[in-house]
LOGUDO-736280 format. One record per residue (C-alpha): residue in three letters; x, y, z. Coordinates in steps of 0.25 Angstrom, whole numbers, padded with zeros to 4 digits, always signed. Layout:
<sites>
ALAXYZ/...
</sites>
This chain:
<sites>
MET+0408+1485+0442/THR+0407+1500+0435/GLU+0398+1510+0444/PRO+0385+1513+0436/LYS+0387+1527+0431/ILE+0374+1536+0433/LEU+0371+1550+0426/ILE+0364+1558+0435/VAL+0353+1570+0427/GLU+0348+1579+0438/ASP+0348+1594+0437/ASN+0348+1596+0453/ASP+0362+1596+0457/PRO+0358+1592+0472/ILE+0351+1579+0469/ALA+0360+1576+0457/ASN+0373+1576+0468/LEU+0364+1569+0478/ILE+0360+1557+0466/GLN+0374+1557+0465/LYS+0379+1554+0479/GLN+0367+1545+0481/LEU+0372+1537+0468/GLU+0387+1537+0472/VAL+0384+1533+0486/SER+0378+1521+0479/GLY+0390+1515+0471/TYR+0384+1522+0457/HIS+0394+1533+0447/ILE+0387+1546+0443/SER+0392+1549+0429/ALA+0387+1562+0430/ILE+0376+1572+0435/VAL+0370+1580+0423/HIS+0358+1591+0425/THR+0350+1590+0411/GLY+0346+1579+0402/ALA+0356+1584+0391/GLU+0368+1582+0400/ALA+0362+1569+0404/ILE+0360+1563+0389/GLU+0374+1569+0385/LYS+0381+1561+0398/VAL+0373+1550+0393/LYS+0380+1551+0379/LYS+0393+1553+0384/GLU+0394+1544+0398/PRO+0382+1534+0397/PRO+0379+1532+0412/ASP+0372+1519+0416/LEU+0360+1526+0422/VAL+0354+1542+0424/LEU+0349+1546+0436/MET+0338+1555+0427/ASP+0329+1570+0434/ILE+0316+1571+0423/LEU+0318+1585+0427/LEU+0331+1591+0421/GLU+0338+1604+0417/GLY+0336+1606+0402/ASP+0327+1603+0391/MET+0327+1590+0394/ASP+0323+1583+0405/GLY+0326+1568+0411/ILE+0316+1560+0405/GLN+0322+1566+0391/ALA+0335+1563+0395/ALA+0332+1550+0399/GLU+0324+1546+0385/ILE+0338+1550+0379/CYS+0346+1543+0389/ASN+0337+1529+0384/GLN+0343+1531+0371/TYR+0358+1528+0377/ASN+0352+1516+0386/ILE+0355+1523+0398/PRO+0345+1521+0411/VAL+0338+1531+0416/VAL+0331+1533+0432/TYR+0323+1547+0434/ILE+0324+1553+0446/THR+0316+1567+0448/ALA+0306+1574+0460/PHE+0294+1573+0452/GLU+0284+1562+0453/ASP+0274+1567+0441/LYS+0268+1555+0434/LYS+0270+1561+0420/LEU+0284+1565+0423/PHE+0285+1550+0426/TYR+0279+1544+0415/GLN+0288+1553+0406/ALA+0300+1546+0413/LYS+0295+1534+0412/ALA+0293+1532+0398/THR+0307+1534+0397/LYS+0311+1520+0404/PRO+0317+1525+0415/PHE+0326+1516+0425/GLY+0320+1522+0437/TYR+0314+1533+0443/LEU+0317+1540+0456/ILE+0307+1552+0463/LYS+0317+1564+0470/PRO+0320+1563+0481/PHE+0325+1549+0481/LYS+0334+1541+0491/THR+0349+1534+0488/GLN+0342+1520+0490/GLU+0332+1524+0480/LEU+0341+1530+0471/PHE+0350+1519+0470/THR+0338+1509+0468/ALA+0333+1518+0458/VAL+0348+1517+0450/GLU+0349+1502+0453/VAL+0337+1499+0448/ALA+0339+1506+0436/LEU+0353+1501+0434/ALA+0349+1486+0437/LYS+0336+1487+0425/TYR+0345+1495+0415/LYS+0355+1483+0416/GLU+0346+1473+0413/GLU+0337+1479+0404/GLN+0351+1480+0397/ALA+0352+1466+0398/LEU+0338+1463+0393/LYS+0342+1472+0380/GLU+0356+1465+0378/ASN+0346+1451+0379/ALA+0337+1455+0370/GLU+0348+1462+0361/GLN+0354+1447+0360/TYR+0341+1441+0359/ARG+0338+1450+0348/GLN+0352+1446+0341/LEU+0349+1431+0343/ILE+0336+1432+0337/ASP+0340+1442+0325/LEU+0352+1429+0323/SER+0339+1419+0322/PRO+0337+1415+0308/ASP+0323+1412+0311/ALA+0313+1427+0311/ILE+0309+1429+0326/ILE+0299+1438+0330/LEU+0292+1443+0344/THR+0278+1447+0343/ASP+0268+1451+0354/PRO+0257+1439+0357/LYS+0249+1447+0346/GLY+0257+1447+0335/VAL+0265+1459+0335/ILE+0282+1458+0332/LEU+0289+1463+0344/MET+0304+1461+0340/ALA+0306+1452+0327/ASN+0322+1448+0322/LYS+0329+1450+0310/GLN+0326+1437+0302/MET+0312+1440+0306/ALA+0312+1455+0299/GLN+0320+1445+0287/VAL+0310+1436+0283/SER+0298+1446+0285/GLY+0305+1456+0276/CYS+0308+1467+0285/LYS+0320+1475+0285/LYS+0322+1475+0301/ALA+0317+1467+0311/ASP+0309+1480+0317/ASP+0300+1482+0307/LEU+0293+1469+0312/ILE+0291+1475+0325/SER+0276+1479+0330/LYS+0271+1470+0317/ASN+0260+1459+0320/ILE+0267+1445+0315/PHE+0252+1442+0311/LYS+0253+1452+0300/MET+0264+1443+0294/ILE+0258+1432+0292/ILE+0250+1429+0278/PRO+0236+1430+0281/GLU+0233+1415+0278/ASP+0241+1412+0289/LEU+0235+1423+0300/SER+0224+1415+0306/ARG+0232+1403+0310/ALA+0244+1413+0314/LYS+0234+1417+0324/ARG+0229+1405+0328/ASN+0243+1401+0329/THR+0246+1413+0340/LYS+0237+1409+0348/LYS+0240+1395+0350/LEU+0255+1402+0351/LEU+0250+1411+0363/GLY+0244+1398+0369/ASN+0254+1387+0368/GLY+0266+1398+0367/PHE+0273+1391+0354/ILE+0271+1388+0339/ASN+0281+1381+0330/ASP+0281+1380+0315/ILE+0270+1386+0311/GLU+0272+1392+0298/TYR+0266+1406+0292/ARG+0268+1414+0279/LEU+0273+1427+0285/ILE+0273+1440+0276/LYS+0285+1449+0274/THR+0286+1465+0273/ASP+0282+1463+0256/ASP+0271+1456+0258/SER+0278+1442+0253/THR+0275+1430+0262/TYR+0286+1416+0268/PRO+0282+1405+0276/ALA+0287+1405+0289/GLU+0289+1396+0301/TYR+0283+1402+0314/ASN+0286+1396+0327/ALA+0282+1407+0340/SER+0283+1406+0355/VAL+0276+1414+0365/LEU+0283+1423+0376/ARG+0275+1426+0390/ASP+0276+1434+0402/LYS+0276+1428+0415/THR+0259+1427+0415/GLY+0261+1418+0403/GLN+0255+1429+0393/PRO+0261+1431+0378/THR+0270+1443+0379/ALA+0277+1440+0366/ILE+0279+1429+0354/ILE+0294+1424+0347/ILE+0290+1419+0334/VAL+0301+1412+0325/ILE+0299+1412+0310/LYS+0305+1404+0299/ASP+0303+1409+0285/ILE+0303+1395+0280/THR+0301+1401+0265/GLU+0314+1392+0261/ARG+0309+1379+0269/ARG+0296+1381+0261/LEU+0304+1380+0249/ALA+0311+1371+0254/GLU+0300+1360+0257/GLU+0293+1367+0243/ALA+0306+1362+0235/LEU+0307+1349+0241/ARG+0291+1345+0239/THR+0294+1349+0224/ALA+0305+1341+0224/GLN+0299+1328+0231/GLU+0288+1330+0220/TYR+0296+1332+0208/ALA+0306+1319+0214/GLN+0291+1313+0216/ASN+0287+1315+0202/ILE+0302+1311+0196/ILE+0299+1297+0204/ASP+0285+1295+0199/SER+0287+1300+0185/SER+0300+1291+0185/LEU+0298+1279+0175/ASP+0307+1272+0184/MET+0302+1264+0196/ILE+0305+1273+0208/ILE+0305+1265+0221/ALA+0310+1268+0235/CYS+0310+1261+0249/ASP+0314+1264+0262/ASN+0325+1258+0272/MET+0314+1248+0276/ARG+0314+1246+0259/LYS+0300+1250+0261/ILE+0294+1257+0247/THR+0294+1271+0247/GLU+0293+1276+0233/PHE+0286+1269+0222/ASN+0285+1278+0208/LYS+0275+1278+0199/ALA+0284+1270+0188/ALA+0286+1260+0201/GLU+0270+1257+0201/GLU+0270+1255+0187/SER+0280+1243+0189/PHE+0276+1236+0200/GLY+0260+1239+0198/TYR+0260+1245+0212/THR+0255+1259+0217/GLN+0263+1266+0226/ASN+0256+1265+0239/GLU+0255+1251+0238/VAL+0271+1249+0241/LEU+0275+1262+0249/GLY+0279+1256+0263/LYS+0280+1243+0256/HIS+0293+1234+0255/ILE+0300+1235+0242/ASP+0302+1219+0241/ILE+0287+1219+0236/LEU+0295+1224+0222/TYR+0305+1215+0221/ALA+0304+1201+0214/ASP+0315+1197+0223/ARG+0315+1204+0236/LYS+0331+1198+0239/HIS+0335+1206+0228/GLY+0328+1218+0233/GLN+0334+1219+0248/THR+0347+1217+0241/ILE+0346+1228+0231/HIS+0341+1237+0243/LYS+0352+1234+0251/LYS+0363+1236+0239/THR+0356+1251+0238/ILE+0359+1252+0254/LYS+0374+1247+0253/ASN+0378+1255+0240/GLY+0369+1266+0240/ARG+0362+1260+0225/CYS+0358+1249+0218/VAL+0355+1245+0202/GLU+0350+1231+0199/GLU+0339+1223+0189/ILE+0327+1217+0199/GLN+0316+1210+0197/ASN+0302+1218+0202/ARG+0288+1212+0206/HIS+0275+1218+0203/LYS+0264+1221+0210/ASP+0258+1208+0201/GLY+0270+1200+0205/THR+0276+1200+0191/LEU+0292+1204+0190/PHE+0298+1215+0181/PRO+0313+1220+0181/SER+0318+1231+0183/ILE+0331+1239+0186/LEU+0332+1246+0199/ASN+0342+1256+0203/ALA+0343+1258+0218/SER+0349+1270+0228/ILE+0347+1272+0243/LEU+0340+1285+0246/VAL+0344+1293+0257/ASN+0337+1306+0265/SER+0342+1319+0267/LYS+0351+1313+0278/GLY+0357+1303+0269/GLU+0350+1293+0276/LYS+0348+1281+0267/VAL+0333+1280+0266/GLY+0329+1269+0257/VAL+0331+1265+0244/MET+0326+1269+0230/GLY+0324+1260+0218/ILE+0322+1266+0203/SER+0319+1253+0195/GLN+0315+1251+0179/ASP+0307+1241+0175/ILE+0316+1235+0165/THR+0305+1224+0159/GLU+0306+1231+0145/LEU+0321+1233+0146/LYS+0323+1219+0146/LYS+0316+1217+0137/ALA+0322+1228+0127/ARG+0335+1222+0133/ALA+0332+1208+0127/ALA+0326+1215+0114/LEU+0338+1223+0111/LYS+0345+1210+0115/THR+0340+1202+0102/SER+0341+1216+0095/LEU+0355+1215+0096/GLU+0356+1202+0093/TYR+0349+1205+0080/SER+0356+1215+0077/LYS+0369+1208+0079/ILE+0364+1197+0071/ILE+0360+1209+0059/ILE+0375+1215+0063/ASP+0381+1201+0061/SER+0374+1198+0049/SER+0378+1211+0041/MET+0386+1210+0030/ASP+0392+1224+0033/MET+0403+1225+0044/ILE+0396+1232+0055/ILE+0406+1237+0064/ALA+0403+1247+0078/VAL+0411+1252+0087/ASP+0411+1260+0100/SER+0415+1276+0104/LYS+0427+1272+0105/ARG+0428+1265+0092/ARG+0429+1249+0098/ILE+0421+1239+0090/THR+0409+1236+0096/GLU+0403+1227+0084/PHE+0409+1219+0072/ASN+0399+1211+0064/LYS+0402+1199+0056/SER+0405+1204+0043/ALA+0415+1213+0050/GLU+0422+1201+0056/GLU+0424+1196+0041/ALA+0426+1208+0035/PHE+0437+1213+0046/GLY+0443+1199+0050/TYR+0441+1201+0066/THR+0431+1194+0073/ARG+0421+1202+0081/ASP+0427+1197+0096/GLU+0440+1203+0089/VAL+0437+1218+0086/LEU+0425+1222+0100/GLY+0431+1232+0108/LYS+0443+1236+0098/HIS+0445+1251+0091/ILE+0439+1248+0077/ASN+0453+1256+0072/PHE+0457+1242+0067/ILE+0449+1239+0056/TYR+0451+1253+0049/ALA+0462+1254+0037/ASP+0463+1269+0041/THR+0460+1270+0056/LYS+0459+1285+0055/LEU+0447+1283+0047/GLY+0441+1274+0056/LEU+0441+1286+0067/ASP+0437+1297+0056/ILE+0424+1287+0053/HIS+0419+1284+0068/LYS+0421+1299+0071/THR+0412+1304+0059/THR+0404+1293+0061/LEU+0402+1299+0075/LYS+0400+1314+0070/ASP+0391+1310+0057/GLY+0383+1297+0063/MET+0388+1289+0050/VAL+0399+1288+0040/ILE+0399+1279+0029/ARG+0413+1278+0021/GLU+0422+1268+0016/ILE+0434+1263+0024/ASN+0445+1253+0023/SER+0445+1243+0033/LYS+0456+1233+0038/ARG+0453+1218+0041/LYS+0461+1210+0051/ASN+0470+1205+0041/GLY+0474+1220+0038/GLU+0468+1220+0024/ILE+0460+1233+0022/PHE+0448+1233+0016/PRO+0437+1244+0012/CYS+0423+1245+0017/PHE+0413+1252+0018/LEU+0407+1259+0032/SER+0394+1265+0037/ALA+0397+1270+0052/SER+0387+1275+0061/VAL+0386+1278+0074/LEU+0380+1269+0085/GLN+0372+1276+0096/ASN+0365+1272+0110/GLU+0350+1273+0113/GLN+0353+1288+0119/GLY+0359+1292+0104/GLU+0374+1292+0109/GLN+0385+1287+0100/ILE+0393+1275+0105/GLY+0399+1271+0094/VAL+0400+1269+0078/MET+0395+1257+0068/GLY+0401+1253+0055/VAL+0394+1247+0045/SER+0404+1242+0034/ARG+0406+1234+0020/ASP+0419+1228+0015/ILE+0419+1235+0002/THR+0432+1230-0004/GLU+0421+1222-0017/LEU+0414+1235-0016/LYS+0427+1241-0019/ARG+0433+1231-0029/ALA+0418+1234-0036/GLN+0421+1250-0036/ASP+0434+1247-0043/LYS+0428+1239-0054/LEU+0416+1249-0055/LYS+0425+1261-0058/ARG+0424+1265-0042/SER+0414+1275-0037/GLU+0401+1275-0047/GLU+0399+1261-0044/ILE+0401+1262-0028/TYR+0390+1273-0026/ARG+0381+1263-0035/LEU+0385+1251-0027/LEU+0383+1259-0012/SER+0370+1265-0017/ASN+0364+1250-0021/GLN+0369+1245-0007/LEU+0362+1257+0001/ALA+0349+1253-0008/GLU+0351+1239-0002/SER+0354+1243+0012/ASN+0341+1252+0010/ASN+0332+1239+0004/LEU+0338+1231+0015/LYS+0333+1240+0026/GLU+0318+1238+0019/VAL+0318+1224+0020/LEU+0324+1223+0033/LEU+0314+1231+0037/ASP+0303+1223+0031/VAL+0309+1212+0037/ILE+0310+1215+0052/THR+0296+1222+0048/HIS+0292+1208+0042/ASP+0297+1199+0053/LEU+0292+1208+0065/LYS+0277+1209+0060/ASN+0276+1196+0057/PRO+0279+1188+0070/ALA+0271+1201+0079/GLY+0261+1200+0071/VAL+0258+1187+0075/ILE+0262+1188+0089/SER+0250+1200+0087/GLY+0242+1190+0081/MET+0243+1179+0092/ALA+0242+1189+0102/GLU+0228+1195+0096/LEU+0223+1179+0096/MET+0227+1178+0110/LEU+0220+1190+0115/ALA+0208+1185+0110/GLU+0208+1171+0116/PHE+0215+1180+0129/PRO+0210+1196+0129/ASN+0215+1199+0143/ASN+0230+1193+0141/GLU+0238+1204+0143/MET+0252+1199+0138/VAL+0245+1195+0125/GLN+0238+1210+0124/ILE+0252+1214+0127/THR+0258+1205+0116/LYS+0247+1210+0106/GLU+0250+1225+0108/SER+0265+1224+0107/CYS+0264+1215+0093/ASP+0256+1227+0089/ASP+0266+1236+0093/LEU+0277+1229+0087/LEU+0268+1229+0073/ARG+0265+1243+0073/VAL+0279+1246+0076/VAL+0284+1238+0065/ASP+0276+1244+0057/ASN+0278+1257+0059/ALA+0293+1253+0058/ALA+0289+1249+0043/THR+0282+1263+0042/LEU+0293+1270+0048/SER+0304+1263+0037/GLN+0293+1266+0026/LEU+0295+1280+0030/THR+0309+1280+0032/ILE+0311+1274+0017/GLY+0300+1284+0012/GLU+0289+1273+0008/GLU+0276+1279+0009/ILE+0269+1272+0022/GLU+0254+1268+0022/LYS+0242+1277+0026/GLU+0230+1276+0032/THR+0218+1285+0038/ILE+0219+1285+0052/ASP+0216+1293+0064/LEU+0226+1299+0071/GLY+0217+1302+0083/ASP+0217+1284+0084/VAL+0232+1285+0082/ILE+0234+1294+0093/HIS+0226+1289+0103/ASN+0234+1277+0101/VAL+0247+1283+0102/VAL+0243+1289+0115/LYS+0239+1276+0121/GLY+0252+1271+0119/PHE+0257+1281+0129/SER+0247+1280+0138/SER+0259+1273+0149/GLN+0269+1285+0145/LEU+0260+1295+0149/GLU+0255+1291+0161/ASN+0270+1287+0166/ALA+0274+1301+0162/GLY+0263+1307+0169/ILE+0258+1314+0154/ALA+0242+1317+0150/LEU+0239+1315+0136/GLU+0228+1323+0130/LEU+0224+1319+0116/LYS+0216+1331+0108/LEU+0213+1325+0095/GLU+0200+1327+0085/ASN+0192+1315+0080/ASN+0197+1310+0067/LEU+0211+1313+0065/LEU+0212+1306+0051/THR+0224+1304+0041/LYS+0231+1297+0033/ALA+0242+1290+0039/ASN+0249+1277+0044/PRO+0249+1270+0057/ILE+0265+1276+0059/ILE+0260+1289+0059/ALA+0255+1286+0076/GLU+0270+1286+0080/VAL+0270+1301+0077/PHE+0260+1302+0089/ASN+0269+1291+0096/ASN+0281+1298+0095/TYR+0275+1313+0098/VAL+0268+1306+0112/SER+0281+1297+0116/ASN+0289+1312+0114/ALA+0279+1320+0122/ILE+0279+1310+0134/LYS+0296+1308+0133/TYR+0299+1323+0131/ALA+0287+1331+0137/ALA+0282+1323+0149/ALA+0285+1336+0157/GLY+0273+1342+0151/LYS+0265+1330+0157/LYS+0253+1333+0145/ILE+0252+1328+0129/ILE+0241+1332+0120/ILE+0238+1327+0108/ALA+0229+1335+0100/GLY+0225+1331+0085/GLU+0216+1341+0074/THR+0214+1343+0060/VAL+0218+1357+0056/LYS+0217+1361+0040/GLY+0217+1346+0036/PHE+0228+1340+0043/LEU+0228+1332+0058/ASN+0237+1340+0068/ILE+0242+1330+0078/GLU+0248+1337+0090/VAL+0256+1331+0101/ARG+0256+1342+0114/ASP+0266+1340+0124/PHE+0269+1350+0135/GLY+0283+1347+0137/LYS+0296+1355+0135/THR+0295+1362+0121/ILE+0303+1359+0110/ARG+0312+1369+0105/LYS+0309+1375+0091/GLU+0323+1371+0086/ASP+0319+1356+0090/ARG+0306+1356+0086/GLU+0310+1357+0073/HIS+0320+1345+0075/VAL+0314+1335+0082/PHE+0308+1327+0069/ILE+0321+1326+0064/ARG+0328+1311+0066/LYS+0339+1309+0078/TYR+0334+1324+0084/GLN+0336+1327+0098/ILE+0332+1338+0106/GLU+0342+1342+0114/SER+0335+1348+0128/SER+0326+1335+0130/ASN+0331+1325+0139/LYS+0325+1314+0133/ARG+0332+1308+0121/GLY+0328+1301+0109/ARG+0332+1295+0097/GLY+0325+1305+0088/LEU+0319+1297+0081/GLY+0304+1299+0085/LEU+0301+1311+0079/ALA+0309+1308+0066/ILE+0300+1297+0063/VAL+0287+1307+0068/LYS+0291+1315+0057/ARG+0293+1304+0043/ILE+0280+1298+0047/ALA+0274+1312+0047/GLU+0281+1315+0034/ALA+0275+1301+0029/HIS+0261+1305+0032/ASN+0265+1319+0026/ALA+0262+1325+0039/GLU+0269+1336+0047/VAL+0275+1334+0061/GLY+0281+1344+0073/ILE+0283+1350+0084/ILE+0277+1365+0089/PRO+0277+1369+0103/ASN+0265+1367+0113/LYS+0260+1378+0122/PRO+0264+1380+0134/LYS+0275+1371+0132/GLY+0278+1358+0125/ASN+0277+1352+0110/ASN+0266+1349+0099/PHE+0270+1337+0091/TYR+0262+1338+0080/LEU+0258+1330+0068/LYS+0250+1337+0054/ILE+0245+1327+0046/LEU+0235+1328+0035/LYS+0219+1323+0038/ASN+0212+1312+0031/ILE+0200+1316+0028/LEU+0190+1302+0026/
</sites>
């Protein structure tokens, strides 16, 4: 073990020598004996001792107290030795925090004791400083902000993280500040009450305040604190751990927003959305489900989902399939609250929590009652179309996008010599005399939408014969090209006639006659369809009216009557539209557009409610004009478009007023404003707005324009403020 080195600072040599001998006898090493404070400082710098024995009154300009203060800067312990017992001198020496104080003369044992105590005390203090430094480093490494305050909230110590969240450059900038001044005024009284509880209980946890940064901005913080007490139990300090929970608050807000957004989507869905837990107890039941089943959400939450199935075993089977396979898509029979059954198509999938654990099943389903009716009607329509196609005197042949035959009617069978079964699915090239020309016709049709030209076809027996072909594009409901249909006629006889009638002059005359015949046929066909539909529909409506007189509360009869009346209006509108198409004058009568608009709005009440849209009418009285009842289709289209494309605005206003002898009717929505370049084209047939996420056939507004033109009226769009669109109709007012 190394002997402690001691520096003796004493200007009296005999005393210095005595002290040296006394210490050496006790086993200490004397590093040097100096007489002045300046010499002592020089020795401390060059060869730091373990202890300095410092006489207070020394030779030179620097006394022992001044020298001791400098020694303290080098972390060297000092023990004073002096022959004076002056209290003033003692207090001056005490202020330098010496490790001992000896009054001359002193005995060897007293000197030994003072030196040992000083060295031990210094060692202990060094250990405490090291521990404190390690503790300080540990606190600074903490991800949380940590401070130490006195019981009144004055900050005694702060770590780097606390400086960072407070906006300080360094932790020492927080020393001596009061923590209460860092709490916003709204939280201050609560903070003081909590501190009072803290001093009594010893700790508080998870208290939230908003704290103020140095730039006066604030942030949410979570506050945990505990009390340090002395041996008597009195509080001496408070350790506070502060967490900046800004990110957590943002995350919570984002989660809350996402949950509200998801719930809004669920409640806004036109599909039924129902969820159940692992015990098959209902946990979600959206608005569409309420409307379809007749239950309110509160009536079914927590109930077993079996109440919604017509066949409970089928419901159990679907649940098991979903759990096993992760998904199940099936048609099912549901049971309404009133006991009636209705079909739906169900898409069920597993619900998992954030840990990936299965917590239930969610099903999205659609009531397909109307779909089944539509399918039946479509089947009837297809059969009817098939009859028309097979009854056509022209050859009708259709191909898919790969030019494989999908339709081959009776006239085609007779002309080409093939049966329908022989050609379905085969490439169409074999019926062309020139296969390259056939490919060119197909490409041109897809590009231009239609091709009309003469071609040479090839029969099964190899015979070539001329045809006049009209080819057009086939599209699906989404407007996508799915193939080409050609209507052609064997013009062998026509060719012979051309030769006899000296070619082109007679050809054009014949074609002109044929086209005129086709137009007449179209008018006759419309008259027949209108007549054949109106007669039975009129009879049904009349019978329903008689039954209502006898059974006024029969809902089914009422629905039948309303449906027949709707059908009759549709037929009348179709006839009127046909008149518009061929340029005929339509009948007009004095109509109050206010009444027309009220009836139109009534028909959309359910759609408006489902979409959560408020509709407001601002119509002046007596909006009279000369018009055909088909004018209602203008407002039907305007309101329908506003619901479909501007639902986000949640509001529609229909305003009507007289301006300079004209009626100006506006349907105002508050959705996305249509671009100027699109406003100029939306009334053109089949024009689609590219930015719209909803696609239609582009016919509605084209019909609106045709109706307006037939009334010498004007239609158009102007932007609404602050956003949205004003669809307007300007028509001459009828003054009685």
